[in-house]
C-alpha positions in Angstrom: -16.3 -2.0 11.0 -13.2 -1.1 9.1 -13.2 2.2 7.1 -9.7 3.6 7.5 -6.6 3.2 5.3 -3.1 4.4 5.9 -0.7 5.4 3.1 3.0 5.7 4.1 4.3 8.1 1.5 7.3 9.7 3.1 10.0 7.7 1.1 12.6 9.5 -1.1 12.1 7.4 -4.2 15.8 7.2 -4.9 15.5 4.5 -7.6 13.8 7.1 -9.7 16.3 9.9 -9.4 16.7 12.5 -10.8 12.9 12.6 -11.5 12.1 12.3 -7.8 14.4 15.1 -6.7 11.4 17.5 -6.9 8.6 15.1 -7.6 7.0 12.7 -5.0 7.4 9.2 -6.4 3.8 8.5 -5.5 2.8 11.2 -7.9 4.5 9.6 -10.9 1.8 8.9 -13.5 0.9 5.4 -14.8 -0.4 6.8 -18.1 -2.5 9.7 -16.9 -3.1 9.0 -13.2 -0.6 9.1 -10.4 0.3 5.9 -8.5 -1.2 7.1 -5.3 -4.6 7.7 -6.8 -4.8 4.1 -8.0 -4.2 3.1 -4.4 -6.7 5.5 -3.0 -9.3 4.3 -5.5 -8.6 0.7 -4.5 -9.2 1.6 -0.8 -12.4 3.4 -1.5 -13.8 0.5 -3.5 -13.1 -1.7 -0.5 -15.1 0.6 1.7 -12.1 2.3 3.3 -13.0 6.0 2.7 -11.1 7.7 5.6 -7.7 8.0 4.1 -4.6 8.9 6.1 -1.2 9.9 4.7 2.1 9.7 6.5 4.1 12.2 4.5 7.5 13.8 4.6 9.4 16.8 3.2 8.7 17.4 -0.5 5.4 15.6 -0.5 3.0 18.6 -0.6 1.9 17.6 -4.2 0.0 14.6 -2.7 -2.2 16.8 -0.5 -2.7 19.3 -3.4 -3.7 16.4 -5.7 -6.6 15.5 -3.4 -7.8 19.1 -3.1 -9.5 21.6 -5.4 -7.4 23.6 -7.8 -9.5 26.7 -8.2 -7.4 28.2 -10.9 -7.4 25.0 -13.0 -11.1 24.5 -12.5 -11.8 28.0 -13.7 -9.6 27.7 -16.7 -11.2 24.5 -18.0 -14.8 25.1 -16.8 -17.3 24.4 -19.5 -14.7 22.9 -21.9 -14.3 19.3 -23.0 -11.2 19.0 -20.8 -13.3 18.8 -17.7 -13.8 15.1 -18.3 -10.2 14.5 -17.4 -10.9 15.5 -13.8 -13.9 13.2 -13.4 -12.0 10.4 -11.6 -10.2 12.7 -9.1 -13.4 14.6 -8.4 -15.2 11.4 -7.6 -12.4 10.4 -5.2 -12.5 13.8 -3.5 -16.3 13.6 -3.1 -16.2 10.1 -1.6 -13.2 10.1 0.8 -12.0 12.1 3.7 -8.2 12.9 3.9 -5.9 13.5 6.8 -2.1 14.0 7.0 0.7 13.6 9.4 4.4 13.9 8.9 7.2 11.4 9.5 10.2 13.5 10.4 12.8 10.7 10.1 12.9 7.7 7.8 13.2 4.8 10.2 11.5 2.1 8.3 7.9 1.0 7.5 7.2 0.0 11.1 8.0 3.6 12.2 5.9 5.0 9.5 2.9 3.0 10.6 3.5 4.0 14.2 3.6 7.7 13.1 0.2 7.2 11.6 -1.4 6.1 14.9 -2.7 9.6 15.5 -4.8 9.3 12.3 -6.1 5.8 13.1 -6.8 5.5 16.8 -8.0 2.3 18.3 -9.5 0.8 15.1 -8.5 -1.9 12.6 -7.2 -0.3 9.4 -5.8 -1.0 5.9 -2.4 -0.1 4.7 -1.6 0.5 1.0 2.0 0.9 -0.2 1.5 2.9 -3.4 4.6 1.5 -5.0 2.7 -1.7 -5.5 0.1 -1.2 -8.2 -2.5 -4.0 -7.8 -5.1 -4.5 -10.5 -8.1 -6.8 -10.0 -9.0 -9.5 -12.5 -11.9 -8.6 -14.7 -15.2 -8.8 -12.8 -13.5 -9.5 -9.5 -13.1 -7.4 -6.3 -9.8 -5.6 -5.9 -7.1 -6.9 -3.5 -8.0 -4.7 -0.6 -11.7 -5.7 -0.9 -10.6 -9.4 -0.9 -8.6 -8.7 2.3 -11.5 -6.9 4.0 -13.6 -10.0 3.4 -11.0 -12.2 5.0 -10.7 -9.8 8.0 -14.4 -10.0 8.6 -14.1 -13.7 9.0 -10.9 -13.9 11.2 -10.7 -10.4 12.8 -6.9 -10.5 12.9 -4.1 -8.8 10.9 -3.9 -9.9 7.3 -0.9 -9.6 4.9 -1.1 -10.0 1.1 1.4 -12.5 -0.3 2.5 -13.8 -3.6 4.9 -16.4 -4.9 8.2 -14.9 -6.1 11.2 -16.4 -7.9 14.1 -17.5 -5.6 16.4 -14.8 -7.2 14.1 -12.1 -6.0 13.3 -13.4 -2.5 15.9 -11.0 -0.9 13.7 -8.0 -1.8 10.7 -9.0 0.4 9.5 -10.0 3.8 8.8 -13.7 3.5 6.3 -15.9 5.5 5.7 -19.5 6.3 3.0 -21.2 8.2 0.1 -23.6 8.3 -2.2 -23.7 5.3 -5.8 -23.1 6.5 -7.4 -23.4 3.1 -6.6 -22.6 -0.5 -4.7 -19.3 -0.6 -4.8 -18.7 3.1 -1.9 -19.4 5.6 -1.8 -18.9 9.3 1.7 -17.3 9.8 4.1 -18.8 12.3 7.4 -17.3 10.9 8.3 -14.2 9.0 11.7 -12.9 7.8 12.6 -9.5 6.4 14.6 -9.7 3.1 16.3 -13.1 3.7 19.0 -14.5 1.6 17.8 -17.3 -0.7 19.2 -20.1 1.5 17.5 -18.6 4.6 14.1 -17.9 3.1 11.4 -19.9 4.9 9.3 -20.1 1.7 8.7 -18.4 -1.6 5.6 -16.5 -0.3 6.5 -12.8 -0.2 4.6 -10.0 1.4 3.5 -7.2 -0.9 2.2 -3.8 -0.1 -1.3 -4.5 1.2 -2.1 -5.1 4.8 -5.0 -5.0 7.2 -3.8 -4.4 10.8 -5.4 -4.6 14.1 -4.7 -1.6 16.4 -2.6 -3.6 18.9 0.1 -3.4 16.3 1.0 0.1 17.5 2.0 -1.1 21.0 3.9 -4.0 19.4 5.8 -1.6 17.1 6.6 0.6 20.1 8.4 -2.3 21.7 10.1 -3.5 18.4 13.8 -2.8 18.2 15.4 -1.7 14.9 16.2 -4.7 12.7 17.3 -5.1 9.1 19.1 -1.9 7.9 18.8 -0.5 11.4 15.1 0.3 10.7 11.9 -0.5 12.6 10.5 -3.3 10.5 6.8 -3.9 10.3 7.7 -7.6 9.5 9.3 -8.0 13.0 6.2 -6.5 14.7 3.9 -8.7 12.7 5.9 -11.8 13.7 5.5 -10.9 17.3 1.8 -10.4 16.7 1.6 -13.8 15.1 3.3 -15.4 18.1 1.0 -13.7 20.5 -2.2 -14.1 18.6 -2.9 -14.5 14.9 -1.7 -13.2 11.6 -3.1 -14.5 8.3 -1.3 -14.4 4.9 -3.6 -14.2 1.9 -2.5 -15.2 -1.6 -4.5 -12.6 -3.4 -6.2 -12.7 -6.8 -5.1 -10.1 -9.3 -2.0 -8.6 -10.9 0.7 -6.7 -9.0 3.4 -4.4 -10.4 6.4 -3.3 -8.4 6.3 0.4 -9.4 9.1 1.1 -7.0 11.5 -0.3 -9.7 11.9 1.1 -13.2 11.2 -2.2 -14.9 8.0 -2.7 -12.9 6.9 0.9 -13.5 7.3 0.6 -17.3 5.5 -2.8 -17.3 2.6 -1.2 -15.3 2.4 1.7 -17.7 2.3 -0.6 -20.7 -0.3 -2.8 -19.2 -2.6 0.0 -18.1 -2.3 1.7 -21.5 -3.0 -1.5 -23.5 -5.7 -3.0 -21.2 -7.4 -0.1 -19.4 -6.7 3.3 -20.8 -7.5 2.6 -24.5 -10.8 1.0 -23.5 -12.0 4.1 -21.7 
């Protein structure tokens, strides 16, 4: 019913310069695994095994990561070092990958629209690899939680979390009618509002499930904040015309698009996951 997931990965990663001058920010490792692999593994565990990437210039390392490196395989064949490739081999054996290129950086909405050729007329997930989301022990991951919600409501779903007032300007923010614990039917949505204009403290993070009519809505969406085509604006129109649900997910999220968040994620993964392997 839903088996595709789109990864917009064309951004420049300017907050991590000079490291991202020649390195795709999505390839920055949290301990020993690049950010984008965490996101792909999350999608696969949720049943989304057809993975599409919207890339840009300087992002070839992402495609290479999800492909066989014959020279490397030959060099470590039969050695104890092969175990370090187990996770990526499993990903490559499970998922199918496709790529298209975003020629201009015109916002997340434009990136999603660029990925239409990879999605077609189907519902699909979206993962922003900057947001590292880790499931609580014994619980399904965030995307799997959202797939379950989608199967019930068959409409677009956005993941949200409560954020402090002094950080509200960094996010798209929603408000709406509470349907049940942790689930809100959206009736308003604002991209990066000032504190005094924020409709709530529920901020959208980088996990979505979108219905395919979003493509036509984005096509008709004029540039908004920062003169970019905002996915938030398109989702607000979709909410007015039909239904968009906001889901307060269970799990831990790290903003790895910021240095502080990236360091916190690295420390957490090392202490709670890597050392237990």
